[in-house]
C-alpha positions, -999 to 999 in steps of 0.1 A, spaced: 24 83 -201 -1 88 -168 -21 60 -188 11 35 -190 18 41 -157 -12 32 -141 -16 6 -170 19 -9 -156 6 -12 -120 -30 -26 -126 -10 -51 -145 17 -58 -116 -11 -61 -89 -31 -82 -114 2 -106 -110 8 -105 -71 -30 -112 -69 -32 -143 -90 3 -155 -73 -10 -147 -40 -40 -163 -51 -22 -197 -64 5 -201 -36 -30 -202 -13 -46 -227 -34 -21 -246 -31 -16 -239 5 -54 -256 5 -43 -285 -12 -13 -291 13 -36 -286 42 -68 -310 24 -34 -334 16 -19 -337 46 -54 -342 61 -60 -369 44 -26 -386 53 -31 -378 86 -70 -393 92 -72 -430 86 -111 -437 83 -114 -481 86 -149 -491 84 -156 -514 115 -163 -547 97 -185 -577 98 -183 -578 139 -201 -543 144 -219 -540 111 -242 -554 86 -262 -545 56 -287 -529 75 -281 -498 89 -258 -492 122 -255 -457 140 -252 -435 175 -219 -451 187 -212 -441 223 -182 -454 239 -162 -449 273 -134 -423 274 -106 -455 271 -121 -470 241 -126 -504 253 -166 -503 254 -186 -495 224 -226 -493 226 -246 -486 195 -276 -493 175 -288 -515 145 -321 -524 128 -307 -554 115 -334 -582 119 -334 -604 153 -326 -636 153 -354 -661 165 -335 -667 196 -321 -633 204 -355 -618 219 -389 -626 219 -410 -603 206 -387 -581 191 -396 -568 154 -378 -570 122 -364 -533 116 -369 -519 143 -341 -501 167 -325 -526 190 -293 -516 216 -257 -537 213 -227 -536 223 -190 -546 212 -157 -547 236 -123 -534 224 -96 -565 220 -62 -546 222 -42 -580 217 -53 -585 185 -66 -547 172 -105 -554 166 -138 -554 180 -156 -582 194 -186 -595 178 -216 -574 185 -241 -590 209 -279 -574 215 -284 -559 249 -312 -580 273 -352 -573 275 -347 -545 303 -325 -526 275 -344 -529 243 -384 -539 249 -401 -546 225 -426 -537 199 -409 -499 204 -377 -485 192 -344 -486 214 -315 -461 207 -283 -461 230 -275 -422 230 -251 -412 257 -228 -432 282 -208 -420 308 -166 -420 313 -165 -457 330 -191 -471 308 -218 -476 342 -242 -454 331 -266 -456 299 -289 -429 287 -314 -445 261 -340 -430 232 -372 -452 239 -397 -440 208 -429 -435 230 -456 -415 225 -433 -383 218 -398 -399 223 -378 -391 257 -343 -401 273 -341 -425 297 -316 -439 321 -304 -474 335 -270 -483 355 -246 -509 346 -248 -532 379 -224 -560 383 -232 -578 345 -268 -564 342 -278 -532 332 -309 -521 353 -346 -510 339 -342 -481 324 -363 -447 339 -372 -421 322 -357 -387 331 -373 -358 347 -394 -334 332 -364 -306 332 -344 -327 304 -380 -346 288 -405 -323 278 -444 -333 259 -415 -325 229 -390 -347 212 -357 -354 229 -337 -375 205 -300 -378 220 -282 -362 246 -245 -370 261 -227 -364 298 -206 -347 314 -171 -354 326 -188 -354 363 -219 -365 357 -240 -334 365 -247 -323 334 -267 -334 308 -265 -321 273 -298 -331 247 -308 -325 213 -349 -311 222 -371 -294 197 -391 -278 225 -405 -242 226 -384 -208 224 -353 -231 205 -331 -212 176 -346 -235 153 -359 -271 149 -341 -299 170 -316 -280 194 -288 -285 218 -300 -279 254 -283 -284 287 -292 -287 328 -275 -285 353 -278 -305 389 -275 -284 419 -258 -300 450 -290 -319 461 -293 -336 432 -322 -318 416 -321 -308 380 -322 -273 373 -341 -254 339 -335 -261 308 -308 -237 293 -305 -233 252 -269 -231 241 -273 -204 221 -270 -191 188 -234 -197 184 -242 -233 189 -278 -236 177 -290 -224 137 -331 -221 125 -319 -261 110 -310 -288 131 -282 -297 151 -284 -339 166 -262 -357 183 -241 -343 206 -212 -357 226 -193 -335 252 -158 -349 253 -138 -361 289 -124 -328 292 -157 -310 300 -150 -283 277 -150 -301 238 -179 -304 221 -191 -320 191 -225 -322 173 -241 -327 139 -256 -295 122 -276 -293 94 -267 -251 96 -232 -234 95 -228 -239 63 -228 -275 59 -214 -293 29 -244 -316 25 -271 -332 52 -258 -332 87 -219 -322 91 -201 -328 123 -188 -299 142 -170 -295 169 -168 -263 195 -146 -253 227 -162 -237 257 -135 -211 264 -138 -176 284 -169 -189 296 -189 -191 262 -191 -216 236 -162 -206 201 -177 -206 169 -186 -241 154 -156 -258 135 -169 -280 103 -142 -309 109 -135 -307 66 -142 -326 36 -117 -361 52 -153 -365 83 -184 -355 66 -200 -360 31 -226 -352 13 -248 -375 33 -252 -377 67 -226 -376 91 -240 -384 128 -226 -393 168 -193 -387 164 -175 -399 197 -140 -391 207 -122 -409 231 -100 -389 260 -67 -391 246 -88 -378 211 -65 -398 192 -100 -422 180 -130 -417 173 -162 -434 159 -192 -420 140 -221 -436 120 -217 -419 78 -224 -436 41 -195 -436 26 -172 -459 0 -165 -491 19 -196 -497 38 -216 -531 40 -250 -516 44 -263 -479 43 -254 -464 74 -226 -478 91 -197 -471 122 -165 -462 108 -137 -452 129 -119 -427 125 -74 -424 138 -63 -392 140 -26 -401 129 -5 -378 134 -19 -355 168 -6 -357 197 -27 -367 228 -55 -343 242 -34 -323 271 -49 -309 303 -67 -346 311 -59 -375 331 -78 -410 330 -78 -427 362 -88 -462 363 -84 -494 376 -95 -523 393 -104 -523 431 -96 -558 447 -99 -571 484 -65 -571 494 -66 -604 511 -92 -624 490 -85 -605 453 -119 -606 449 -135 -572 435 -154 -545 456 -181 -529 438 -165 -495 459 -178 -458 460 -152 -438 445 -157 -403 459 -136 -375 438 -135 -335 455 -118 -304 448 -97 -299 475 -94 -264 470 -130 -253 471 -133 -285 493 -166 -296 472 -177 -333 464 -173 -334 424 -184 -367 416 -191 -403 430 -190 -428 414 -186 -470 417 -167 -497 410 -183 -524 389 -193 -549 420 -186 -579 391 -154 -566 383 -140 -542 401 -132 -516 377 -133 -484 379 -130 -455 352 -128 -418 359 -121 -386 338 -95 -354 351 -98 -320 335 -68 -303 343 -69 -276 365 -79 -286 400 -61 -304 429 -81 -340 432 -85 -358 462 -100 -394 457 -113 -414 485 -123 -453 474 -147 -467 504 -167 -500 510 -179 -506 543 -164 -529 570 -126 -516 547 -100 -485 557 -105 -465 524 -81 -458 499 -65 -420 494 -50 -406 464 -39 -371 451 -40 -362 414 -31 -324 413 -32 -314 376 -19 -282 366 -36 -266 337 -10 -273 310 -6 -306 322 0 -332 296 -26 -362 287 -18 -391 308 -33 -424 322 -28 -434 354 -37 -477 361 -36 -489 393 -50 -517 415 -66 -509 443 -66 -530 475 -87 -523 499 -77 -536 534 -104 -546 560 -108 -530 591 -80 -556 613 -58 -550 638 -18 -541 623 -37 -523 590 -32 -489 582 -35 -465 550 -16 -432 541 -35 -405 538 -28 -383 506 -50 -357 510 -34 -340 542 -17 -309 541 -2 -292 561 19 -253 561 53 -260 554 72 -266 584 38 -263 607 12 -283 623 -13 -261 610 -39 -281 591 -44 -265 552 -84 -261 540 -79 -287 515 -74 -315 539 -109 -314 551 -125 -335 525 -100 -366 536 -104 -353 570 -140 -360 572 -139 -393 551 -120 -405 583 -144 -389 610 -169 -409 584 -148 -440 590 -150 -439 628 -184 -430 630 -187 -461 616 -165 -481 632 -171 -471 667 -154 -506 686 -121 -491 668 -89 -476 681 -65 -462 657 -29 -444 657 -24 -412 640 10 -410 630 30 -386 611 65 -386 596 89 -366 581 121 -361 559 157 -359 573 161 -322 561 162 -303 597 171 -318 631 161 -356 646 146 -329 674 128 -307 657 113 -333 629 100 -356 663 85 -325 677 68 -315 643 56 -350 630 39 -348 667 22 -314 669 9 -327 632 -8 -359 646 -18 -338 672 -36 -318 648 -51 -345 630 -69 -357 661 -80 -326 672 -96 -322 648 -112 -350 647 -123 -345 685 -137 -315 672 -161 -338 648 -173 -358 677 -148 -389 678 -140 -400 716 -102 -395 727 -103 -428 738 -106 -440 701 -69 -423 691 -40 -421 697 -15 -392 681 23 -407 679 53 -386 657 78 -411 646 102 -378 628 123 -391 605 131 -423 621 107 -445 594 115 -436 558 94 -452 530 118 -438 504 152 -419 495 157 -383 515 186 -379 487 160 -362 463 126 -346 465 104 -366 452 118 -394 483 119 -366 504 79 -360 495 66 -393 497 85 -394 534 68 -364 545 32 -379 557 8 -395 581 -8 -428 583 -38 -442 599 -29 -473 622 -55 -495 637 -47 -509 667 -77 -522 682 -110 -538 667 
């Protein structure tokens, strides 16, 4: 009887295990099928790909520009002295009117040097800073900037990044102050590893750091890319139990460490090498090189679209065009991004002097002060405060800069006071220092510091409060060395609203401090 009982029990357990196993298989198949339905992979076609190898696509954060590498033959009128079959760098632009990439054009001889391999490996979020690989004695990383319409002569990056060993690819963090790169230098975890270097406040690169065993394996890692959110790393590896050749993996930096790499799956990875995975800021579209069905040649560049995926959270893409307010001509302006809470400059980029275009990626969790300036103009002020839980958003703005002419004024969006008081909060220092800089560069001007309130309190109180707030700004400027003869403090209370006082959003706009040019 006891033997019979155990037999029945074993039979029930066996059936339960088989049912659970079948259920797990069904769930696994559903997941795989859902994955196939949600991901659309498209060959970029003849405007980008050829029967020859195309690879290493790198993109601007908004996905409007792609630079890539190709081994296609060089046409006679392209670059004299180039050898067919060597690597050269091309560019294509996305036309969102027809949803297609433009016909790729080879970059000029400044970037594509003759008699050597030239490969694109990294592009800053705004598309103004390019890292290239050049096949010199050991293989090194070089840097070029887009000034107007022309790329500068690439400069070899310094020793903490380059070494006597082989450096093959890289990526630039959103703030431009960290470079992740591939190297087979000593003290790694295997062959090619992912390393990183940080730039200090003086502009000097620190020592190279290996990303450690969570990321690097005894096998090769390659094709590293840091997302504009600053915390999501994509890379290819021959380790981490790949499906064949290089597979693409994803890791997220949380709690001060890199998470376990996640294989991107069968829909993306093939039995061949899958490399150079770049993702747009919204997280919906990616580009990479692969050998797969539907290709035009050997290695082709493919677009990957996550059909049902939500846009990335916790990231703002701020983009626009800087123009002269009177002539509408583009201006190459300095764009300074400051962490207001820490009073620390995070990054300084420039708008393109030929187009005026700019783009900055702002990860969540900070109160950003943005100052856009050019000599001879009043600076433009913007405040973007991004909670850690914020949804992805793109902010597009034309930025008209006003000349230092009598009657022109600017709204200071990063001046903050204690509630109901005239005390300047510490977050105001970066904006105030920009004003000090403007005054020091323009010693002939005289300004009015004009403060305004909403209509929540009595007219008498609001007038007194606004006068005290203007005086607080004046005293800060005076303490910084600006002559009192150059400044007038004036409070207007609730008299000059620029929005309704019937809701909080309108009242917030009415509580403001402005700078008016009185004399020039």
